N, C-alpha and C positions, 0 to 999 in steps of 0.2 A: 431495438432499432426496427423501423418499419420495413426497410429494405430486406433485412434478414427474415422478418416475418413473411414477407411476400415470397422470397426464395424458398423458404422452408415449406410453404404450401405447394410450390410448384415442383421443386426437385428434392425436397427433404427425404423422399423415399430412397434416394440413392446414397444417403449418408452411411458411413461404415460404423455400425454399433460396436461398442467395446474396443474402440480404437487403441486405448492405452495398453490393453493386453497384447495386441498385435505389435505395437511398438516395442514393448519390453521383450517380447519373444524374439523379434528381429535383432534387437540389441544384444540379447543373450547369445544368439547364434554367432554374431560377429565377435563378441567378447571371448567366446570359447575358441574361435578360430585364431584370435590374437594370442591367447594364452598357450595354445598348442603349437604355435609357430607356423600354422598353415596359411596364414595371411599376415601381411605387414600392417602395422597400425595406421598407415596412411591410406589403406584401401577404402575407408569410408569417408575420408576427407573430400571436400568439394572445393573446386576453384574454377573460375571462368576459363582459365587456360586449359585445364583438362577437358572441360566441356567442348571448347572450340577445337580441341585436338581429336574429338570424336568419341571421348569416353562419356557418352550420354547417360549411361546407367548410374553415374554418380548423383544424378538428380534424385534417384529413388533410394540411394543408400544414405543420403544426408540425414533423414529422420531416424535411421537405425544406427547412427554413430553412437557407440556406447561410451560410458565414462572411462576415463583413462587411469583411474586410481586403483587402489588395492581391491581385492574381492569383497572384503567386509564393507568398505565404503560404497562399493558399487551396489551390493545387495541392499544396503541402507537407502541409497539414492533411488533404486528401483521401487522399494517399498513406498517411499513418500510420493514418488511419481504416480504409482498406481492409486494410492489413496487420494491424492489431489485430482488426478485426471478423471478417475471414475466418479468422484463427487461432482466435479464440474459438468461432466456429461449428464449425470442424473439431474442436476440443477437446470442446465441449459437445454438439454436434449442433444441427441447425437449430431444433428445437423450443425447447430451453432458451435459445438465443440470441434467438429471437423473443420469448420471455416476458420476458427481461431488458430488452430495449428497450421492449417494450410497457408493462411496469411503470413504467419511468422516465417514459414519456410520460403515462401515466394519472395518476401522482402529481403531475407538473408541472401537468397540467390541473386536478386537484383543488385544488392550491394557488392557482391563478388565481382561484378563486371567493372566496378570502379577500381578494383585492385586485382586484376586477373590472375596474377601469379601467387596471390596470398591464399594459403589453404584455410578453409572455413569449416568449423564444426557447429554443432547445435547446442553448445553449452549455454549461450545466452537465451536460447529459445526455452530451455527448461526453466530459466529464471522468470520468464513471462507467465508460465503456468503457475509458478509459486505466487507471483504478485496477484494474479487473478483469484486464486484460492483465498489468499489473505484478505483481499478486498471484500469478497463475498462472505467470508466466515472469519472475521477479525478476532473473535474471542475463542477460537479453537485453540486448545492447549496441547502442546507436545512436551515430552520429557527430554530436555536438553541433557546430553550425556547419560540418558536413561535415568536421571535422578531429578534434575531441576525442572519444575513445571514452568513453562513460558508460553504466554499468549502469542499466537503466530503473527499478530499485527506488529509486535515489536521486532521480530525477526525480519518482517517485510520492510520495516522502516530502516533497519540496518542495511538490507539489500538495496533499497532505493538510494541510500546515502553512498553505498559503494558504487552504484551505477553513476550517480552524480559526480563522484570523484573521478571516475574513469572518463566521463565526458569532459571534465574540466582539465584534467592533467594527463590523460592517456594520449597515445599517439592517434593520429587521425583515422587509422584503420580500426583501432579499438572503438573509437567514437562511433564510426559508421556501423559497426557490428552491434553495439549497444542500442543504437537508434533503430536499426532494422529489426532486431529481435524483440524489442519492447513496443514497437509501433502498433502491433496488433492489440496489445494491452490498452494503449491510449485510444485506439479506435473504438474499442468495446466499452471503455469506462470513462471517456472524456466527459460525457454528459453527467454521470454520477459524481465525478470529481468536481465539476463546476457547481453542481447542486450542493454538495457538501461544503464547498468554500463559501457559497452564499449563505447557507444555513449557519456556518460558523460565524460569519460576519454579523448576521442578525442576532445570534446569541450574545456576541460581544456587545453590540449596541443595546440589547435588552438588559443585560446585566449592568452595564454602565448607567442606564436609565434608572434601574432599581436602586443602585448605590446613591445616585443623586436624589431620588425620591426619599430614601430613608434619611439621607442627610438633611433634606428640607423638612422632613417630619420631626426630626430631633429638635427639641426646644433649645434656644440659645441661652435663655435665662430661666431660673427657677427660684422661687422663694423658699429658703430653708425652713421657715416657720410654718407657713400654710400650704406650700406645695404648688401654688399657681405658677403658670409659665407664661412666656410671651406668646405662646400659641393659644392658650385658653383665654388670655386677657391681653390682646394685642395693643390696647391703649395704655396699659400699665407701664409705669416707669420703674425700672429695677436698678438697685444700687448694690455695691459690694462694700462690706464693712472692713475698714482697715485695722480694726482692733481684734477681729477674729483671726485665729491661727489657721490660715488657708483661704481658699477662694470660696467664700460664702456670700451668696446673693440674697437680697431681700426686696420685697415689694415696698411701696411707699408707706403702707400701714405698719410694717414691722421693722423698717430700717432703723428706727430710733427706740423701739420698744422690745427688742429681742434680747436674749441672754447671750453674751459673747462666748464664742467657742474658744477655749484655751488649749 
């Protein structure tokens, strides 16, 4: 995007490099505090109500909200977050990657003001990182359950379908969270998605034209004896012999002089 290119030239030097490492480090700290009972699990939740009550620091704890599952799942989630986040930063540059995450956080915070009392986490924001990685590297393979190799584009498709289901059948708060956390993905990839759709439509039209062309090139009638067709001899009149066992066509020269097929 031209706007990002311009901003990168102007303020790109202020971007935070290796942002994924800092986020995982912060999440690790809070996860340890939760595990040892030194902090309640609600400490990193954000809501507009708490912000309006003066707990302004929750703006900064939202990106450091750790996974709420078991330690094994959490370590697995952090590994993939590091792999995807560091790859995106290397591909885009630190500034664009910072903007991508910042947009997701700001949009999530903005949505919270529509439901002030509802606690909000960054779970859907992690999904937007996954979608961005899968869009840029669709053929990357991961070992599902450490055994089954799966291309990440298929997992992204399942994730997208899950978000679509939540948009259609979830409560309106869930819908807002999905939209807020994936809006940064749409802002970054809307042009690519539109181009891919147009390319897909052109491919469908092209393949349809090829099928029609091949069908037109295929002769409608062929003489069983001499092999001429209605394409090579468009003025020739072809007939089918009722005494032959099957659909055997003949030109005018051989319709009465051929040997019948039994």
